[in-house]
N, C-alpha and C positions, 0 to 999 in steps of 0.2 A: 279379632279381623284382621289384622296388622299379622298374625303368625300365619293365618291363610295365605295371605297376600303374598309372604315372603316366604312360605312354601312355596306358592305357584311359584314364584324367582326362579327358585331351584331348579325345577325342573322335576323333582320328583315326584313318585304317584301318591296321591294324597289318602288314597284308599286304602292302600298298604302301608303308610306313612304311621296313620292313625292306628294301628294295630300295634306300635313301638314304643319304647318308654320314652319318657319326657327327655331324657337328655338325648337322644338319636333324636327326637323332633325338635331339639334346640339346636342341633348341629345342624342341619338344617336349615333350618331357619336363617343360622348364620351365613351361611354361603349364599343365602337367597338375598339377606341384606346387604351382601358384598355384590353379589351379580347388579342389584337393582343401583345403589349408590355408584358403581361405576357407568352405569348408563345416565345417569345423572349428570356425573362429570362429562362423558364424551358430548351431552347434549349442550353441556357450558361450552366444552372446548370448540365443536363445531360451528356452534352458532356464533362465538365470538369470532371463529378464522372467518366465515362466509361473511360478517358485516365489516372485517376489515378489507373485504375484496370491492362489495359493491357497497359498502355504505350507505345498508339500508336495512332497519329494523325486521321488518314483515320476513321477507326470502330469509333471514338469517336463522330466524327461531322458525318457519316452518322446514328448514335444510337440518337446524337443530335437531327438532323431533325426529323427522326423519333417520339422521344418525342414530339419533341417540336408542331409537327401535331395534336399529338393525344390530348396534353393538350389545344389547338386551338380550335379541335372541342368538347372537352368536354365541357369548356367554352361556346362555342358559342350556344351549347345543352343547356346549363343551363339556362343561359340568352334569350333565344329564345323561353323556353318552359315557361316560369315563367308567368303568366295573371294576370292581377290587378282585384280585386275581390272588391266588396259592403264593408266588414269586414277587416281590418287589421290582426284579426288572424286566418284566413281560408288563407289569401296570407304567414301569418307567416307556417303555419303548410303546406302550398304547396311548400315553399321553404325550409323546414327543411332539408331533404334529398341532395338536393342541396349544401346547407352550410355546410353540414357534409363533403359532397364531396369534397366543395372546401378548408375546411380546411384540408383535407389527403392530397392535391396536392399543397399545401403551402409548409405543414411540408417538403413534396417529393423535393420539387423544391428549400426551403432553406436552407436545409444541406449540399449539397456538398459547394453554395456558401459562408458558413459559412466555411466550411473547407480549402476555401480559401483563404478569409478575415483575419483568423487566421492562414495562414500557417505556420509565425513565432513560434510563439506560440505552436502548435501543434509539429514542428521539435523540441523543445526543452523538452517537453514531452515524445516525441518516443525517443530522443534522452538518458536520464535517463532511459525508460525501456530498450532501446538498451544494456546498460552498465550493469543493472543490470541484464537481460538475459545472456549476456555472463561472467559475474562470478558465475549465478549459472550454466552457462552449464559448466564450468571450474571445479566445484564443482562435478557435476553430472560425469563429465565423469574420474575427480580424482576417486571416490567413484567406479568406474566400475570396475577401474583399481588397486584398494587400494589393496586389497587381496592377488594379485600375486606380485606386488611391493615389500608389508610388507614380505610373504614369503621368495622372492627373497634376499631382505635384510638382514634378519634375517638368513638366510643360509648364507649368506658372512660375516655377524657379528661375527656367529659362528665361522669361520673357521679363521677367523682372530684373534680372542680370544683366539684361542686354539695355534696359532701359539705365540700368545703373551704371553699367559702362558709359554709356553715351553722356550721362551726365557729369560724369569724372573729366572726360574728355574736352567735354563746351567747358567746365571748370576748369580745366588748365591750360585751355585756350583764352579763356578770358584775364587769366591772373599774366600769361604769356603776354595778350598785348597792352593790359594794364602798366607792367612794369617798364614797356618798351617806351611807351610815352613819358612813364615818369623817369625813366633812365636809369631805372636800379638796376637794371637787367637788359639782356643783349645786345644791342647796339652799345648800349650805356650814353646814348644822346638823349637829352630830354625833347620833346616835343612829337608830332606826328607825322613823321618820315614815312619815306615807302615801305621800308620794313614795316612798322606801324600796320600802316594799311594791309598789308598781306596778312598780318596776323588776326586784323578784326575780319578781314571778308573769311579765313576760315575759321573765326569764330562765330563769323555767321552763317558762314555756311553749316558748321554743327548743330549751331542752335535749330537750324530748318530742319536739318536731320531728325535731330531731338524730338522735335515738335510733331513731326510725323509718324516717328519711332510711336511715339507714347498715345497719335490719337490712331493708330492703327492695332496697338496692340491693348489700347483700352478696354474695348466691345470684348476681343480675348479673352483677354483677363475676368471680365466679367462670366463669361459663357462658362471659363474654365472655372471660378470659384463657384459660380452657379453647380456646375455638376460635383464638384467637392462636397456640395452642402449637401446635396442629394443622394451621394455616394454613403456619406458619412451617416442621413437620415436613414438609409439603408439596412445599414449596419444594424444602427440601435433599432429597429424596427425588430430586424428579424433576433436580433438577442433578445428582447421584450418580448416578441411572437413564441421561442423558444423555452423562455423563463416557466411560464405553468406546468409545461413536458416535466423539468427538474421540479417546480415544486408538489408536482403529484406523483415523486418517486415515492411512495409511501405505502404501498400493496406488501401483501403478505408474502412473496417471493423475498423481496426488498428486507422485510422484517428477518427473515428467517435468517436471511446473507449477515445480516446485520448482530444476529444474537450471537450467530459463530464466529463473531471476534471481539466477543465478552468472554469473560475470562470462565474456562470448561467446568470445574469443579461446581458450583451452585447450579449451573442447569443441567450437570450429571445428576446430582443430588435429587432435582427432581423428579426427572425422568426414572431415577430408579424408587423414589415412591410411587409412582404410576404403575411403573413393572411390579412391584410387588402387590400393591392393590388388586392388578387386574391377573396376576396369576398365583394370588391367595387362595380362590375357591378351588384349584388345580392341586395346588401343595398341599391343604387342608385335605383333599381326598385321599393324595398317593401318601399323608404320612398317618393318616387316621389308620387303626384296625379295622380290620373287616365287621360290621355294626351289624347289630339283629335287621335294619332296612335291606344292607345288602346280602345276608342269609336269607329271605324271602325274598328277596327277587332274584336272587339265583335259583331258589328252588323253586318260582312259577315259571322262568325263563327253562328248567332243566325237564321240568315236567311235561311243556310244550313242546320242547324237541324232542320228548319221549312218544307224548301223543301223535306228532307228525311224523315221527319213524314208523309209529304203528301203523297208524293209517296208511301210509305207502306201500309198508312190505303186506296190507290184507290188501290193496288195489292192485298191486302185483299180482298178488296171489289171485286174486279173484276173475283178472284175466288171466292166467298161464287153465286156472281150472275150468274154465269155460271153454276156452280154445279148445281143451283136449275132448270134453264133453261133444262140441259140437263138430269136431273132425269124428268122433265114435259112430255121433247118432248117423249123420252124411255114408261113412262108413255100412253101417247098417243098411241105411236107404237103398244106398246102390247094389245092395244083394237080395234085392225085393224079384221075386219073377215075376209077380204081378204088375207092380210098378213099371219094369223094366217092358214089359208088353203095351201095355197102355201108351207110354211115352214114344212107343216105335209104331204104334197106331197113329198117333197124332203125328209124329214125324212126314209119317208116308201122307196121310190126308192136307199137309203145308205142302209138300214136293210136288204133288200131283194138280194143286191149286195155283201153285206156280209155274207148272208148266201149261195149262190150258191159258191165264195169263197171259205168257210171250206169245202163244201159236196166234191169239186175238189179236194182238198186236201187230204182229208180222204180216196179217191177211189186212189190216187197215193199209197197213201200208206201202202191202202190193196195189189195191186198187186205188 
């Protein structure tokens, strides 16, 4: 049962192969097994590749089955259409497009499996890239809000600086009139003289201005600080909202790019392994000598070509002979006097009927 299945996979003529030797049948069983297991690997690779895209098992399995059947059909077609020739160069030339196709299929099949085999290493690369993307995202968002934050902070600092300057001015005026009263500075006279009063009035005026400044700027400072908190909250929200996009940077293309950043040699060996598996049926047919099955198949094809050529020649000859015979028959008929007289009489009668009909129509038109 398994032998018949693998012969079916090889694309060989089952009836023709049954009459061949056991060794010839074993060769095609091996080719069919290679075709089948290549399709199985194609199914696994494509199912995993689609699972990384949609993260859903059912669509991945359905697509994997379709892709596996497609690869199976292509491989079976490639192997079954290669014919053994008398010269290796002609065989190789015939197989070249099929080898190119096999190389493409091998690359497509191997890439998802490489991603699965090196999954841990790829996850490490992706983690580094995600961290770098997160930092860059924070910088870009911060730059986006930077002008508003800097402007708001500058306004807050300006208000606070004005209050601080005024407080220093009040403090200096307070020290000035106190030291004047103590006699330790200014006029050096102890007591509350005219100079003391002037300094005290200047201090009181500055104090009034300070209170007014604090009263006017307190509400503005509250609004500015509230705005600063809102801007910072918007910045944090923007970073939080964009983080899931960075966390979702785990698709097929991202993993393929991450695989490209790993050392080339291990990935190359895996691809070469799949390339060897995919091209092995073709290489086996190219390197194997012309066997019993190939000779029988060639005999059938040449017999069919000879039969078709003979049929074509017979049809051409039949048409040519028939045309010659018909030409001769009609030539003999044309020389028959009795037939000529009969045709002449019928033509005369037809002309008379046409003339009478024309006269009748003319009379009807005149009346």
